[in-house]
C-alpha positions in Angstrom: -0.2 0.1 0.3 1.1 3.7 -0.9 2.9 5.3 2.2 0.2 8.2 3.7 1.9 10.7 4.8 3.9 11.2 1.5 -0.1 11.1 0.4 -0.9 14.1 2.5 2.2 15.6 0.9 0.2 15.7 -2.4 -2.5 16.5 -1.5 -1.1 20.1 0.4 0.7 20.3 -3.4 -2.4 19.5 -5.4 -3.9 22.9 -6.6 -5.1 23.6 -10.4 -3.1 26.7 -11.5 -5.8 28.7 -11.6 -6.7 27.7 -7.9 -6.8 29.7 -4.8 -6.8 28.4 -2.4 -9.6 30.4 0.0 -9.3 29.6 3.7 -12.5 30.6 4.6 -14.2 28.2 2.0 -11.8 25.3 2.9 -9.0 24.9 5.9 -7.1 21.2 5.1 -7.3 20.4 8.9 -5.4 17.2 9.7 -9.1 15.0 10.1 -10.0 16.6 6.8 -6.1 15.4 5.2 -6.7 11.7 6.8 -10.1 11.3 5.3 -8.9 12.5 2.0 -5.7 10.2 2.3 -8.0 6.9 3.0 -10.1 7.8 0.0 -7.8 8.1 -2.6 -5.2 5.2 -1.5 -8.7 2.9 -1.3 -9.2 4.4 -4.9 -5.7 3.9 -5.8 -6.3 0.0 -4.5 -8.9 -0.4 -7.3 -6.7 0.7 -10.1 -4.4 -2.4 -11.0 -2.1 0.6 -12.7 -1.5 2.4 -9.7 -1.3 -0.8 -7.5 1.1 -2.9 -9.2 4.4 -2.2 -7.3 2.9 0.5 -5.2 6.4 0.9 -2.8 8.9 1.6 -5.9 5.9 4.4 -7.4 5.8 6.0 -4.0 9.4 6.4 -4.0 9.3 7.7 -7.6 6.9 10.1 -7.0 4.8 8.5 -10.1 1.6 7.4 -7.6 1.6 11.5 -7.3 1.6 12.1 -10.6 -1.1 8.8 -11.3 -3.7 10.3 -8.5 -3.2 14.1 -10.2 -4.3 12.5 -13.7 -6.4 10.7 -12.3 -8.4 14.1 -10.5 -7.9 16.4 -12.7 -7.1 15.4 -16.2 -10.5 16.3 -18.1 -10.5 12.9 -20.2 -9.3 10.2 -17.2 -11.9 8.3 -16.2 -10.0 6.0 -12.9 -12.5 8.2 -10.2 -15.6 7.6 -12.6 -16.9 8.0 -15.3 -17.8 11.7 -16.6 -19.6 13.1 -19.3 -17.4 13.8 -22.2 -18.5 13.8 -25.9 -19.9 11.1 -27.8 -18.3 9.7 -31.3 -19.8 12.4 -33.3 -17.6 14.3 -35.0 -19.7 16.7 -36.2 -21.0 18.1 -33.1 -19.9 21.0 -30.7 -21.3 21.9 -27.3 -20.6 25.2 -26.2 -20.3 25.4 -22.8 -20.2 28.6 -20.5 -18.7 28.4 -16.8 -18.3 30.7 -13.5 -21.2 32.5 -14.8 -23.9 34.4 -14.4 -21.8 37.3 -15.0 -24.3 40.9 -15.2 -22.1 42.6 -17.5 -20.5 39.6 -19.8 -23.6 36.9 -19.9 -26.1 39.1 -21.5 -23.6 40.1 -24.7 -22.9 36.4 -25.1 -26.8 35.5 -25.2 -26.9 38.3 -28.0 -24.8 37.0 -29.8 -25.9 33.0 -29.4 -29.6 34.6 -30.1 -28.2 36.1 -33.6 -26.5 32.4 -34.4 -29.7 30.4 -33.0 -27.2 28.6 -30.9 -28.2 27.1 -27.7 -25.2 26.8 -25.1 -24.6 25.0 -21.6 -23.8 27.4 -19.0 -22.3 25.9 -15.9 -23.3 28.5 -12.8 -22.0 29.3 -9.7 -24.8 28.9 -6.8 -24.0 32.5 -4.6 -23.6 34.0 -8.3 -27.3 32.6 -9.4 -29.2 33.7 -6.2 -28.1 37.6 -6.6 -28.6 37.4 -10.1 -32.1 34.7 -10.5 -33.4 37.4 -13.8 -30.6 36.7 -15.8 -30.8 33.3 -14.8 -34.3 32.8 -15.9 -33.0 34.7 -19.2 -30.4 31.8 -20.1 -33.4 29.6 -19.5 -36.0 31.3 -21.2 -33.3 31.7 -24.1 -33.4 27.9 -24.3 -30.2 27.1 -22.9 -29.3 23.9 -20.6 -28.4 25.0 -17.4 -26.2 23.4 -14.9 -24.5 23.5 -11.5 -21.3 24.6 -11.0 -21.3 24.6 -7.2 -22.2 27.1 -4.7 -18.6 29.1 -4.0 -16.3 27.0 -6.5 -14.1 25.5 -4.3 -11.7 22.4 -5.2 -14.0 19.8 -3.9 -11.1 17.1 -4.3 -10.0 18.8 -1.3 -13.3 19.3 -0.2 -15.0 17.0 3.1 -18.0 15.1 1.6 -20.6 17.1 3.6 -19.3 20.3 2.5 -19.2 19.0 -1.3 -23.0 17.8 -0.4 -23.8 20.9 0.4 -22.3 22.9 -2.1 -24.2 20.7 -4.7 -27.2 20.4 -2.9 -27.7 24.4 -2.2 -27.0 25.2 -5.8 -29.4 22.5 -7.3 -31.7 24.4 -5.2 -31.7 27.5 -6.0 -31.2 27.1 -9.6 -34.0 24.8 -10.0 -36.4 27.0 -7.3 -35.4 30.0 -10.2 -36.2 28.2 -13.5 -39.1 26.0 -12.5 -36.8 23.4 -13.6 -34.9 20.3 -13.1 -30.9 20.3 -13.4 -29.2 17.3 -14.7 -25.6 18.3 -15.5 -22.8 18.9 -12.7 -19.2 20.5 -13.6 -16.4 20.3 -10.8 -14.8 23.4 -10.5 -11.1 22.9 -12.4 -12.7 19.3 -13.6 -11.1 18.2 -10.3 -12.7 15.3 -8.4 -12.3 12.4 -6.6 -14.9 9.0 -6.5 -17.1 10.6 -3.5 -17.8 13.9 -5.2 -19.1 11.7 -8.7 -20.9 9.5 -5.9 -22.2 12.4 -4.5 -23.3 13.8 -7.5 -24.7 11.3 -9.1 -27.2 10.3 -5.7 -28.8 13.8 -6.5 -29.6 12.9 -10.4 -26.5 15.0 -11.3 -24.4 13.7 -14.6 -21.1 14.6 -13.8 -19.1 16.8 -17.0 -15.6 17.2 -18.1 -14.3 18.5 -21.5 -12.1 18.0 -24.3 -11.6 21.4 -25.4 -10.9 24.2 -23.0 -7.8 26.9 -23.3 -6.3 29.1 -20.6 -9.3 31.5 -20.9 -9.6 33.3 -18.0 -6.0 34.2 -18.1 -5.8 34.9 -21.8 -5.7 38.4 -23.0 -5.5 37.8 -27.0 -9.1 36.1 -28.0 -7.7 35.2 -31.5 -5.4 33.2 -30.0 -8.1 31.4 -27.4 -9.9 30.7 -30.4 -7.0 29.0 -32.6 -6.1 27.0 -29.8 -9.8 25.8 -29.3 -10.3 25.6 -32.8 -7.0 23.5 -33.5 -8.4 21.8 -30.7 -11.8 20.7 -32.0 -9.6 19.7 -35.8 -8.1 17.6 -33.2 -11.1 15.9 -31.6 -12.8 15.5 -35.2 -9.5 13.5 -36.3 -10.2 11.1 -33.8 -14.3 10.7 -34.5 -14.7 12.5 -31.4 -17.2 15.6 -30.9 -15.9 18.7 -29.1 -16.8 19.5 -25.2 -15.7 23.2 -25.5 -14.8 25.6 -22.5 -15.2 29.3 -22.1 -16.2 31.4 -19.3 -18.4 34.4 -19.3 -17.2 35.0 -15.4 -15.1 34.5 -12.9 -15.1 32.8 -9.2 -12.2 34.8 -7.9 -13.0 38.5 -9.9 -16.7 38.9 -10.7 -15.2 42.5 -12.7 -12.7 40.3 -14.7 -12.7 40.8 -18.2 -14.1 38.4 -20.3 -14.4 40.5 -23.4 -12.0 38.1 -25.2 -13.6 34.7 -24.0 -17.1 36.4 -26.1 -14.7 37.9 -29.3 -13.5 34.0 -29.2 -17.1 32.6 -29.5 -17.9 34.7 -32.6 -14.7 33.6 -34.3 -15.3 29.8 -33.3 -19.5 29.9 -34.5 -17.9 31.8 -37.4 -15.5 28.8 -38.4 -18.0 25.8 -38.0 -21.3 27.1 -38.4 -21.6 25.5 -42.0 -19.9 22.5 -41.2 -21.2 21.5 -37.4 -24.3 21.4 -35.5 -24.1 23.4 -32.6 -25.7 21.1 -29.9 -26.7 21.1 -25.5 -25.6 18.5 -23.0 -29.2 17.2 -23.6 -28.5 15.8 -27.0 -25.4 13.5 -25.4 -27.6 11.8 -22.7 
């Protein structure tokens, strides 16, 4: 079995590049680290590739890389299945995280309406609670709304009770606002562990990751964002896959963040693929 204490050190280091630890949202007390270590070790024992020669992997650091891959890589299914994209290379799903944002989301809705395209919006619950009219506007326009947690914590590091509260509170708020069932859940940063996926499914939520994303949250160059996404879409198409595209219409860190480049990149992607592909919501893939 892999030693627990090196795994604890791994968990403390396990931060996505655009994640800022909010000590008010999550404080890694020893009991929490013990619980997460035990859960990740159990998951590791279930995966032969990680269980074989565990002691050797621990000394080389490969085990930590494998756990990081399992928890963060969007196409990894080691900790459980997530919805990515089907074998439908002619379909594209535009999805937007970290809204609703009263400055940028309406602009995005106008663009999508003019092109008669429906998208999927993964909303932060606390933002949705402050902008219920905008949430209703998204839904009324025919877009799919998904659960992106209440405060956008790293759920791979969050105790199970807190994970459930994040998802339950967001789901209840969104459903009360739009009068429709919320069926999809995207973990913030894509970070998950087995218990996170189990909790989501127990609430009737399908976990969703992606196969086309760039760092649009920090890249001020719309053309760069669009070109990188176009390359990934074309690569997915060569593999016979649809593309589940992630962009951001808000920010979990700074609600005033400029999302103009992401909006402009959306127009570029639509222009590039409108005649050759079908834009769909995630509902069509389940």
